[in-house]
Backbone as ProteinMPNN parsed JSONL, in Angstrom:
{"seq_chain_A": "MSDKEILELFFQKDENALAALEEQYKNYCTAIAEKILGDREDAEECWNDVLQKAWNAIPTAKPENLRLWLGKIARNSALTMLEAEKAKKRDGGIKLQLDELSECIPAPLFEYEADKIALRDFMNGFVKKLPDEQRRIFVRRYWFCEGVAEIAKSIGSTENRVSLILFRIRKRLKKELLKEGFDL", "coords_chain_A": {"N_chain_A": [[29.657, -7.278, -127.632], [28.271, -10.178, -126.275], [24.969, -11.715, -126.396], [24.498, -13.185, -124.117], [26.223, -11.98, -122.287], [25.107, -9.435, -122.196], [22.592, -10.017, -121.125], [23.405, -10.927, -118.641], [24.298, -8.53, -117.503], [21.833, -7.262, -117.287], [20.598, -8.983, -115.438], [22.053, -8.335, -113.227], [21.158, -5.844, -112.863], [22.59, -3.734, -113.958], [23.2, -0.659, -115.35], [24.691, -0.408, -117.645], [23.854, -2.327, -119.312], [21.771, -1.307, -120.816], [23.075, 0.463, -122.555], [24.63, -1.354, -123.988], [22.634, -2.848, -125.181], [21.483, -0.916, -126.793], [23.581, -0.371, -128.563], [23.772, -2.792, -129.971], [21.147, -3.486, -130.837], [19.44, -1.362, -131.466], [19.122, -0.287, -134.122], [17.922, -2.445, -135.462], [15.48, -2.803, -134.014], [14.264, -0.246, -134.253], [13.954, -0.154, -136.999], [11.99, -2.099, -137.442], [9.83, -0.924, -136.056], [9.596, 1.472, -137.48], [8.764, 0.62, -140.001], [6.201, -0.187, -139.444], [5.004, 2.104, -138.371], [5.717, 4.162, -140.093], [7.206, 6.403, -139.574], [10.116, 7.949, -138.489], [10.669, 9.315, -136.061], [8.623, 8.44, -134.35], [9.337, 5.789, -134.316], [11.722, 5.936, -132.919], [10.724, 6.657, -130.449], [9.402, 4.304, -129.846], [11.649, 2.708, -129.522], [12.597, 3.664, -127.091], [10.549, 2.714, -125.477], [11.049, -0.025, -125.78], [13.524, -0.264, -124.461], [12.744, 0.428, -121.838], [10.805, -1.549, -121.285], [12.349, -3.856, -121.541], [14.188, -3.476, -119.47], [12.463, -3.586, -117.276], [11.384, -6.153, -117.536], [13.422, -8.095, -117.642], [15.234, -9.604, -115.075], [13.16, -11.461, -115.01], [11.871, -12.33, -117.385], [13.802, -13.773, -118.938], [14.758, -14.186, -121.774], [15.211, -16.472, -124.473], [16.117, -16.004, -127.058], [17.425, -13.138, -127.597], [17.413, -11.138, -129.599], [15.091, -11.694, -131.194], [13.168, -11.496, -129.189], [13.369, -8.809, -128.413], [12.676, -7.651, -130.861], [10.018, -8.404, -131.018], [8.954, -6.96, -128.874], [9.399, -4.374, -129.845], [7.789, -4.395, -132.135], [5.214, -4.841, -130.99], [5.023, -2.559, -129.411], [5.019, -0.575, -131.38], [2.641, -1.249, -132.712], [0.816, -0.751, -130.659], [1.17, 1.996, -130.402], [0.302, 2.781, -132.915], [-2.375, 2.046, -132.783], [-3.21, 3.819, -130.806], [-3.077, 6.16, -132.2], [-5.109, 5.999, -134.008], [-7.003, 7.631, -135.243], [-5.563, 9.236, -136.925], [-4.694, 8.917, -140.235], [-2.305, 6.899, -141.519], [0.34, 6.788, -143.965], [-0.192, 4.249, -145.744], [1.486, 1.996, -144.194], [0.994, -0.375, -141.582], [-1.714, -0.688, -141.752], [-2.625, -1.363, -144.314], [-1.602, -3.983, -144.598], [-3.017, -5.252, -142.533], [-5.589, -4.938, -143.491], [-5.428, -6.602, -145.734], [-5.197, -9.097, -144.516], [-7.597, -9.238, -143.213], [-9.678, -10.622, -144.411], [-9.07, -13.169, -143.843], [-8.322, -13.576, -141.125], [-10.153, -13.779, -138.157], [-12.315, -11.141, -137.209], [-14.028, -9.107, -134.962], [-11.071, -9.528, -132.887], [-10.566, -12.522, -130.971], [-12.536, -13.099, -128.046], [-11.957, -14.689, -125.834], [-9.154, -15.89, -124.016], [-8.241, -18.488, -124.494], [-9.103, -18.925, -127.102], [-7.522, -17.096, -128.454], [-5.015, -18.189, -128.007], [-5.312, -20.604, -129.341], [-5.599, -19.684, -131.994], [-3.106, -18.449, -132.314], [-1.372, -20.662, -132.064], [-2.265, -22.147, -134.241], [-1.586, -20.4, -136.368], [1.221, -20.303, -136.1], [1.869, -22.96, -136.74], [0.84, -23.054, -139.349], [2.449, -21.187, -140.736], [4.96, -22.376, -140.413], [4.66, -24.623, -142.014], [4.706, -23.625, -144.558], [6.402, -23.427, -147.729], [9.893, -22.524, -147.906], [10.504, -20.017, -149.332], [7.949, -18.861, -149.578], [7.261, -18.648, -146.876], [9.186, -16.797, -145.982], [8.41, -14.545, -147.48], [5.77, -14.144, -146.558], [6.191, -13.651, -143.786], [7.837, -11.39, -143.912], [6.073, -9.581, -145.04], [3.774, -9.538, -143.312], [4.672, -9.598, -140.68], [7.023, -8.042, -140.456], [6.1, -5.924, -141.883], [6.794, -5.081, -144.496], [6.809, -3.558, -147.704], [5.338, -4.69, -150.815], [6.881, -4.125, -153.08], [9.411, -3.739, -151.948], [9.931, -6.291, -150.892], [9.892, -7.818, -153.254], [12.085, -6.734, -154.635], [14.185, -7.432, -152.912], [14.223, -10.219, -153.067], [14.685, -10.65, -155.671], [12.598, -10.691, -157.561], [9.422, -10.129, -159.249], [6.978, -7.578, -158.525], [4.38, -8.343, -159.109], [4.538, -11.147, -158.985], [5.181, -11.562, -156.262], [2.896, -10.425, -155.09], [0.977, -12.206, -156.055], [1.801, -14.591, -154.837], [1.374, -13.907, -152.143], [-1.404, -13.522, -152.228], [-2.281, -16.132, -152.807], [-1.367, -17.463, -150.526], [-2.901, -16.206, -148.538], [-5.427, -17.053, -149.367], [-5.189, -19.837, -149.019], [-4.733, -19.828, -146.271], [-7.178, -18.847, -145.292], [-8.885, -20.926, -146.096], [-7.832, -23.085, -144.601], [-8.223, -22.116, -142.008], [-11.005, -22.081, -141.857], [-11.47, -24.808, -142.178], [-10.404, -25.747, -139.8], [-12.259, -24.854, -138.05], [-12.458, -22.2, -137.219], [-14.276, -19.224, -136.809], [-15.004, -17.013, -139.316]], "CA_chain_A": [[29.242, -7.974, -126.427], [27.331, -11.254, -126.608], [23.658, -11.638, -125.758], [24.634, -13.749, -122.778], [26.85, -10.944, -121.444], [24.113, -8.368, -122.02], [21.592, -10.514, -120.175], [24.022, -10.962, -117.322], [24.237, -7.156, -116.998], [20.438, -7.039, -116.889], [20.347, -9.745, -114.211], [22.697, -7.584, -112.152], [20.55, -4.5, -112.916], [23.667, -2.818, -114.32], [22.695, 0.217, -116.393], [25.49, -0.595, -118.859], [23.082, -3.238, -120.161], [20.997, -0.494, -121.756], [23.998, 0.954, -123.581], [25.0, -2.51, -124.813], [21.443, -3.164, -125.961], [21.351, 0.125, -127.816], [24.638, -0.557, -129.551], [23.55, -3.974, -130.798], [19.8, -3.769, -131.325], [18.61, -0.185, -131.736], [18.788, -0.19, -135.548], [17.005, -3.541, -135.762], [14.169, -2.529, -133.423], [13.659, 0.955, -134.839], [13.554, -0.481, -138.374], [10.698, -2.784, -137.331], [8.821, 0.064, -135.659], [9.419, 2.459, -138.549], [7.965, 0.013, -141.07], [4.812, -0.219, -138.993], [4.506, 3.447, -138.112], [5.999, 5.064, -141.197], [7.774, 7.65, -139.064], [11.358, 7.684, -137.756], [10.581, 9.833, -134.694], [7.787, 7.51, -133.597], [10.134, 4.575, -134.149], [12.663, 6.236, -131.834], [9.93, 6.59, -129.221], [9.221, 2.864, -129.596], [12.908, 2.183, -129.003], [12.618, 3.984, -125.667], [9.653, 1.74, -124.847], [11.752, -1.309, -125.765], [14.507, -0.209, -123.373], [12.037, 0.411, -120.556], [10.18, -2.863, -121.086], [13.419, -4.834, -121.32], [14.717, -3.231, -118.13], [11.479, -4.051, -116.3], [11.057, -7.568, -117.709], [14.569, -8.964, -117.363], [15.551, -10.993, -115.335], [12.005, -12.35, -114.946], [11.541, -12.888, -118.698], [14.855, -14.708, -119.37], [14.548, -14.542, -123.18], [16.171, -17.412, -125.072], [16.674, -15.336, -128.227], [17.289, -11.723, -127.251], [17.082, -10.361, -130.801], [13.683, -11.89, -131.522], [12.375, -11.004, -128.066], [13.355, -7.346, -128.529], [11.898, -7.331, -132.06], [8.606, -8.555, -130.666], [8.598, -5.808, -128.045], [9.352, -3.207, -130.74], [6.601, -4.54, -132.976], [4.033, -4.629, -130.16], [5.014, -1.153, -129.027], [4.603, 0.181, -132.565], [1.22, -1.522, -132.932], [0.1, -0.022, -129.619], [1.221, 3.409, -130.774], [-0.554, 2.93, -134.09], [-3.75, 1.969, -132.287], [-3.473, 5.062, -130.085], [-3.185, 7.226, -133.19], [-6.008, 5.449, -135.014], [-7.714, 8.687, -135.948], [-4.676, 9.717, -137.982], [-4.475, 7.888, -141.247], [-0.905, 6.847, -141.927], [0.621, 6.505, -145.368], [-0.03, 2.807, -145.905], [1.851, 1.384, -142.934], [0.468, -1.716, -141.322], [-3.15, -0.735, -142.03], [-2.807, -2.104, -145.557], [-1.372, -5.396, -144.344], [-4.126, -5.752, -141.733], [-6.736, -5.041, -144.39], [-5.228, -7.792, -146.553], [-5.448, -10.287, -143.709], [-8.92, -9.195, -142.583], [-10.562, -11.628, -144.994], [-8.66, -14.488, -143.336], [-8.268, -13.626, -139.671], [-11.411, -13.341, -137.572], [-12.376, -9.808, -136.635], [-13.007, -8.673, -134.01], [-10.252, -10.6, -132.342], [-11.279, -13.385, -130.048], [-12.845, -12.599, -126.71], [-11.389, -15.546, -124.803], [-7.72, -16.146, -124.121], [-8.047, -19.81, -125.09], [-9.265, -18.774, -128.545], [-6.327, -16.389, -128.944], [-3.917, -19.157, -127.985], [-5.573, -21.561, -130.425], [-5.27, -19.014, -133.249], [-1.652, -18.271, -132.356], [-0.769, -21.962, -132.339], [-2.604, -22.49, -135.618], [-0.789, -19.554, -137.267], [2.609, -20.767, -136.042], [1.942, -24.194, -137.515], [0.596, -22.728, -140.749], [3.632, -20.525, -141.285], [6.047, -23.354, -140.45], [4.424, -25.573, -143.105], [4.896, -22.979, -145.857], [7.745, -23.557, -148.316], [10.814, -21.508, -147.406], [10.341, -18.706, -149.964], [6.632, -18.334, -149.205], [7.328, -18.284, -145.458], [9.937, -15.537, -145.876], [7.58, -13.472, -148.035], [4.651, -13.937, -145.637], [6.689, -13.035, -142.549], [8.306, -10.035, -144.219], [4.908, -8.738, -145.31], [2.812, -9.4, -142.223], [5.327, -9.414, -139.381], [7.911, -6.886, -140.547], [5.33, -4.885, -142.571], [7.504, -4.589, -145.668], [5.999, -3.389, -148.898], [5.493, -5.705, -151.858], [8.011, -3.725, -153.921], [10.633, -3.977, -151.182], [10.131, -7.743, -150.838], [10.225, -8.272, -154.612], [13.459, -6.315, -154.942], [15.152, -8.164, -152.089], [14.321, -11.631, -153.466], [14.959, -10.691, -157.102], [11.373, -11.116, -158.231], [8.546, -9.018, -159.63], [5.923, -7.247, -157.568], [3.214, -9.163, -159.435], [4.748, -12.505, -158.472], [5.071, -11.503, -154.802], [1.473, -10.205, -154.792], [0.266, -13.448, -156.339], [2.166, -15.537, -153.773], [0.652, -13.483, -150.94], [-2.825, -13.798, -152.452], [-2.489, -17.575, -152.68], [-1.167, -17.831, -149.123], [-4.091, -15.761, -147.806], [-6.524, -17.934, -149.776], [-4.946, -21.114, -148.337], [-4.917, -19.564, -144.847], [-8.619, -18.762, -145.044], [-9.429, -22.279, -146.268], [-7.418, -23.907, -143.471], [-8.886, -21.601, -140.803], [-12.386, -22.583, -141.887], [-11.385, -26.261, -141.967], [-10.098, -25.957, -138.381], [-13.411, -24.438, -137.254], [-12.433, -20.805, -136.808], [-15.334, -18.426, -137.41], [-14.504, -15.844, -140.024]], "C_chain_A": [[28.182, -9.013, -126.814], [26.0, -11.046, -125.882], [23.724, -12.14, -124.321], [25.229, -12.718, -121.809], [25.874, -9.794, -121.179], [23.068, -8.798, -120.993], [22.152, -10.566, -118.753], [24.034, -9.562, -116.687], [22.818, -6.814, -116.538], [20.133, -7.754, -115.574], [20.932, -9.022, -113.0], [22.118, -6.18, -112.006], [21.628, -3.423, -113.103], [23.195, -1.976, -115.504], [23.517, 0.157, -117.683], [24.784, -1.548, -119.827], [22.293, -2.464, -121.207], [21.864, 0.037, -122.887], [24.396, -0.178, -124.529], [23.84, -2.901, -125.725], [21.282, -2.17, -127.104], [22.376, -0.067, -128.927], [24.322, -1.715, -130.509], [22.183, -4.05, -131.467], [18.936, -2.551, -131.658], [18.189, -0.121, -133.206], [17.761, -1.239, -135.949], [15.59, -3.21, -135.265], [13.504, -1.289, -134.018], [13.248, 0.717, -136.282], [12.203, -1.188, -138.375], [9.597, -1.763, -137.036], [8.55, 1.069, -136.776], [8.594, 1.893, -139.696], [6.494, -0.019, -140.7], [4.235, 1.182, -138.921], [4.711, 4.421, -139.27], [6.645, 6.366, -140.778], [8.982, 7.335, -138.181], [11.276, 8.151, -136.299], [9.729, 8.923, -133.808], [8.542, 6.202, -133.346], [11.156, 4.755, -133.021], [11.951, 6.177, -130.484], [9.669, 5.13, -128.841], [10.492, 2.256, -129.022], [13.016, 2.463, -127.504], [11.695, 3.044, -124.886], [10.323, 0.379, -124.731], [12.748, -1.338, -124.604], [13.82, -0.323, -122.008], [11.438, -0.969, -120.279], [11.229, -3.943, -120.841], [13.966, -4.694, -119.903], [13.775, -3.789, -117.058], [11.242, -5.556, -116.362], [12.201, -8.516, -117.371], [15.004, -8.679, -115.928], [14.349, -11.937, -115.332], [11.757, -13.058, -116.27], [12.537, -13.951, -119.167], [14.685, -15.148, -120.83], [15.639, -15.47, -123.707], [16.866, -16.791, -126.273], [16.424, -13.841, -128.051], [16.849, -10.885, -128.443], [15.593, -10.48, -131.143], [12.774, -11.34, -130.431], [12.265, -9.477, -128.136], [12.552, -6.909, -129.755], [10.411, -7.423, -131.797], [8.13, -7.38, -129.813], [8.457, -4.563, -128.922], [8.092, -3.237, -131.592], [5.336, -4.25, -132.168], [3.903, -3.179, -129.711], [4.534, -0.275, -130.182], [3.115, -0.022, -132.853], [0.352, -0.796, -131.908], [0.052, 1.466, -129.949], [0.302, 3.681, -131.961], [-2.02, 2.929, -133.68], [-4.14, 3.264, -131.581], [-3.686, 6.233, -131.039], [-4.126, 6.838, -134.324], [-6.683, 6.528, -135.853], [-6.887, 9.255, -137.098], [-4.49, 8.618, -138.997], [-3.026, 7.985, -141.711], [-0.803, 6.518, -143.405], [0.878, 5.011, -145.535], [0.22, 2.138, -144.58], [1.243, 0.0, -142.786], [-1.021, -1.814, -141.632], [-3.425, -1.545, -143.292], [-2.629, -3.604, -145.338], [-2.514, -5.996, -143.528], [-5.388, -5.873, -142.57], [-6.634, -6.287, -145.258], [-5.582, -9.058, -145.784], [-6.858, -10.341, -143.137], [-9.883, -10.226, -143.161], [-10.237, -13.034, -144.482], [-8.788, -14.594, -141.82], [-9.577, -13.084, -139.105], [-11.305, -11.947, -136.975], [-13.784, -9.619, -136.119], [-12.228, -9.856, -133.454], [-11.007, -11.334, -131.243], [-11.408, -12.777, -128.66], [-12.114, -13.388, -125.63], [-9.923, -15.85, -125.078], [-7.439, -17.488, -124.789], [-8.167, -19.744, -126.612], [-8.055, -18.073, -129.155], [-5.143, -17.352, -129.02], [-4.082, -20.163, -129.114], [-5.22, -20.947, -131.78], [-3.767, -18.84, -133.394], [-0.963, -19.587, -132.725], [-1.047, -22.398, -133.774], [-1.715, -21.713, -136.59], [0.675, -19.98, -137.271], [2.79, -22.026, -136.877], [1.771, -23.944, -139.002], [1.838, -22.142, -141.4], [4.804, -21.507, -141.391], [5.908, -24.33, -141.618], [4.631, -24.946, -144.49], [6.288, -23.293, -146.402], [8.596, -22.336, -147.941], [10.583, -20.123, -148.006], [9.005, -18.078, -149.569], [6.624, -17.879, -147.745], [8.057, -16.953, -145.285], [9.099, -14.364, -146.371], [6.448, -13.128, -147.066], [5.1, -13.196, -144.375], [7.151, -11.607, -142.809], [7.129, -9.085, -144.427], [4.08, -8.476, -144.059], [3.418, -9.311, -140.829], [6.19, -8.164, -139.409], [7.3, -5.731, -141.337], [6.075, -4.273, -143.755], [6.539, -4.488, -146.841], [6.293, -4.476, -149.926], [6.709, -5.389, -152.727], [9.348, -4.027, -153.23], [10.953, -5.48, -151.113], [10.586, -8.261, -152.202], [11.677, -7.938, -154.957], [14.471, -7.174, -154.176], [15.288, -9.633, -152.49], [14.557, -11.776, -154.966], [13.772, -11.18, -157.907], [10.572, -9.888, -158.648], [7.508, -8.782, -158.549], [4.689, -8.105, -157.828], [3.35, -10.569, -158.873], [4.589, -12.537, -156.96], [3.61, -11.309, -154.4], [0.667, -11.477, -154.995], [0.554, -14.502, -155.26], [1.409, -15.191, -152.498], [-0.84, -13.767, -151.056], [-3.118, -15.281, -152.238], [-2.31, -18.055, -151.239], [-2.398, -17.428, -148.308], [-5.286, -16.654, -148.114], [-6.406, -19.285, -149.056], [-5.172, -20.967, -146.83], [-6.401, -19.544, -144.497], [-9.251, -20.154, -145.098], [-9.092, -23.147, -145.057], [-8.041, -23.438, -142.161], [-10.32, -22.131, -140.729], [-12.426, -24.082, -141.599], [-11.164, -26.591, -140.497], [-11.215, -25.457, -137.464], [-13.374, -23.017, -136.719], [-13.538, -20.054, -137.538], [-14.728, -17.189, -138.06], [-15.652, -14.933, -140.224]], "O_chain_A": [[27.292, -8.719, -127.612], [25.914, -10.311, -124.898], [23.085, -11.587, -123.425], [24.794, -12.603, -120.664], [25.825, -9.25, -120.075], [22.707, -8.029, -120.102], [21.445, -10.279, -117.787], [23.81, -9.422, -115.485], [22.633, -6.153, -115.516], [19.48, -7.19, -114.697], [20.387, -9.085, -111.898], [22.533, -5.418, -111.133], [21.579, -2.356, -112.492], [22.832, -2.521, -116.546], [23.058, 0.639, -118.719], [25.088, -1.568, -121.02], [22.161, -2.908, -122.348], [21.441, 0.06, -124.043], [24.486, 0.027, -125.74], [24.04, -3.242, -126.89], [20.982, -2.548, -128.237], [22.05, 0.067, -130.106], [24.577, -1.623, -131.71], [22.062, -4.618, -132.552], [17.797, -2.715, -132.095], [17.01, 0.082, -133.498], [16.829, -0.943, -136.698], [14.621, -3.327, -136.015], [12.297, -1.293, -134.26], [12.286, 1.324, -136.751], [11.359, -0.904, -139.225], [8.559, -1.751, -137.697], [7.406, 1.469, -136.992], [7.803, 2.617, -140.302], [5.633, 0.111, -141.57], [3.109, 1.42, -139.357], [3.965, 5.391, -139.411], [6.637, 7.335, -141.537], [8.882, 6.548, -137.24], [11.759, 7.461, -135.401], [10.075, 8.668, -132.654], [8.397, 5.587, -132.29], [11.417, 3.823, -132.261], [12.514, 5.702, -129.497], [9.71, 4.767, -127.666], [10.433, 1.395, -128.144], [13.467, 1.612, -126.738], [12.019, 2.63, -123.773], [10.189, -0.299, -123.712], [12.809, -2.313, -123.856], [14.262, -1.075, -121.139], [11.552, -1.49, -119.17], [11.021, -4.842, -120.026], [14.181, -5.693, -119.217], [14.214, -4.381, -116.071], [10.93, -6.172, -115.342], [11.971, -9.617, -116.87], [15.131, -7.499, -115.602], [14.513, -13.12, -115.63], [11.463, -14.253, -116.287], [12.119, -14.951, -119.75], [14.491, -16.333, -121.102], [16.824, -15.284, -123.43], [18.056, -17.015, -126.493], [15.331, -13.349, -128.33], [15.994, -10.01, -128.301], [14.92, -9.472, -131.357], [11.721, -10.776, -130.728], [11.184, -8.921, -127.939], [11.83, -5.914, -129.7], [9.633, -6.611, -132.297], [7.029, -6.868, -130.013], [7.512, -3.79, -128.763], [7.412, -2.223, -131.749], [4.478, -3.492, -132.618], [2.798, -2.64, -129.642], [3.745, 0.649, -129.987], [2.413, 0.928, -133.199], [-0.717, -0.285, -132.243], [-0.984, 2.113, -129.793], [-0.392, 4.698, -131.999], [-2.81, 3.729, -134.181], [-5.26, 3.75, -131.736], [-4.396, 7.185, -130.715], [-3.966, 7.289, -135.459], [-6.903, 6.34, -137.05], [-7.43, 9.697, -138.111], [-4.156, 7.49, -138.634], [-2.586, 9.013, -142.225], [-1.755, 6.027, -144.013], [2.022, 4.56, -145.475], [-0.727, 1.745, -143.899], [1.013, -0.7, -143.773], [-1.544, -2.921, -141.764], [-4.369, -2.333, -143.325], [-3.419, -4.404, -145.839], [-2.939, -7.121, -143.793], [-6.171, -6.805, -142.384], [-7.637, -6.959, -145.497], [-6.19, -9.977, -146.33], [-7.276, -11.382, -142.628], [-10.807, -10.659, -142.474], [-11.02, -13.967, -144.66], [-9.301, -15.584, -141.299], [-10.051, -12.034, -139.539], [-10.32, -11.616, -136.315], [-14.711, -9.974, -136.848], [-12.654, -11.008, -133.534], [-11.964, -10.815, -130.668], [-10.534, -12.058, -128.176], [-11.698, -12.819, -124.62], [-9.513, -16.042, -126.222], [-6.494, -17.605, -125.57], [-7.428, -20.42, -127.328], [-7.617, -18.422, -130.252], [-4.371, -17.329, -129.979], [-3.108, -20.532, -129.769], [-4.611, -21.609, -132.621], [-3.215, -19.057, -134.472], [-0.085, -19.62, -133.587], [-0.173, -22.95, -134.443], [-1.158, -22.29, -137.524], [1.305, -20.016, -138.328], [3.754, -22.143, -137.633], [2.466, -24.542, -139.824], [2.231, -22.557, -142.49], [5.557, -21.466, -142.363], [6.908, -24.809, -142.153], [4.721, -25.666, -145.484], [7.245, -23.414, -145.636], [8.067, -21.253, -147.692], [10.477, -19.147, -147.264], [8.946, -16.888, -149.259], [6.045, -16.843, -147.419], [7.607, -16.084, -144.538], [9.083, -13.304, -145.745], [6.199, -11.954, -146.789], [4.462, -12.232, -143.953], [6.882, -10.712, -142.008], [7.189, -7.92, -144.035], [3.723, -7.333, -143.774], [2.711, -8.97, -139.881], [6.113, -7.325, -138.511], [7.914, -4.67, -141.45], [5.989, -3.066, -143.984], [5.575, -5.247, -146.94], [7.355, -5.098, -149.909], [7.479, -6.286, -153.07], [10.289, -4.509, -153.86], [12.107, -5.882, -151.259], [11.537, -9.037, -152.298], [12.402, -8.769, -155.505], [15.488, -7.59, -154.731], [16.342, -10.235, -152.282], [14.622, -12.893, -155.479], [13.921, -11.986, -158.825], [10.993, -8.753, -158.427], [7.2, -9.673, -157.759], [4.026, -8.545, -156.888], [2.387, -11.123, -158.343], [3.938, -13.434, -156.424], [3.135, -11.96, -153.469], [-0.222, -11.79, -154.203], [-0.351, -15.216, -154.828], [0.862, -16.077, -151.841], [-1.469, -14.202, -150.092], [-4.087, -15.639, -151.569], [-3.023, -18.951, -150.787], [-2.884, -18.205, -147.487], [-6.071, -16.974, -147.222], [-7.395, -19.811, -148.546], [-5.728, -21.858, -146.189], [-6.823, -20.157, -143.516], [-10.059, -20.509, -144.24], [-9.954, -23.861, -144.543], [-8.355, -24.256, -141.297], [-10.781, -22.57, -139.675], [-13.296, -24.565, -140.874], [-11.673, -27.595, -140.0], [-11.135, -25.613, -136.245], [-14.175, -22.661, -135.855], [-13.719, -20.225, -138.743], [-14.023, -16.416, -137.411], [-15.494, -13.859, -140.805]]}, "name": "protein", "num_of_chains": 1, "seq": "MSDKEILELFFQKDENALAALEEQYKNYCTAIAEKILGDREDAEECWNDVLQKAWNAIPTAKPENLRLWLGKIARNSALTMLEAEKAKKRDGGIKLQLDELSECIPAPLFEYEADKIALRDFMNGFVKKLPDEQRRIFVRRYWFCEGVAEIAKSIGSTENRVSLILFRIRKRLKKELLKEGFDL"}
């Protein structure tokens, strides 16, 4: 079933939309959540959140790219769950990636919505300007929370090379953030 057909079922509030969504996007969304959370059962719980949020948001949301929209919901749901379980230390998970970026991205996060929007717009532009391979590595590491070894294997490279690329990107990111006037 196409995304357009699935969305049409949502617009009609037809419960078959949920089954169609599950058939096409469950594996994708749970994989994102599992990489963040490090636990399959928690990822399944995130999938249930994705279904509920999609049901409540569509037709108001009218996503242009259903796959990316659902992936974002899964990622945000997993991050929310991770935050709720902060006291438990997970095996690596996204904590490592956030620690890597902490030297670049201002912490605590901005107080004002305008500052958050400015940072988001800056990051989108920064990532778009990266060469293709660097952009893929950066997104896989910090959006999809993949490990360095996993990225290296998938692109046919060494872990050291991927780590070095990420280090250089973070260094460039920090430099450009400072140049743009963001307080680190």
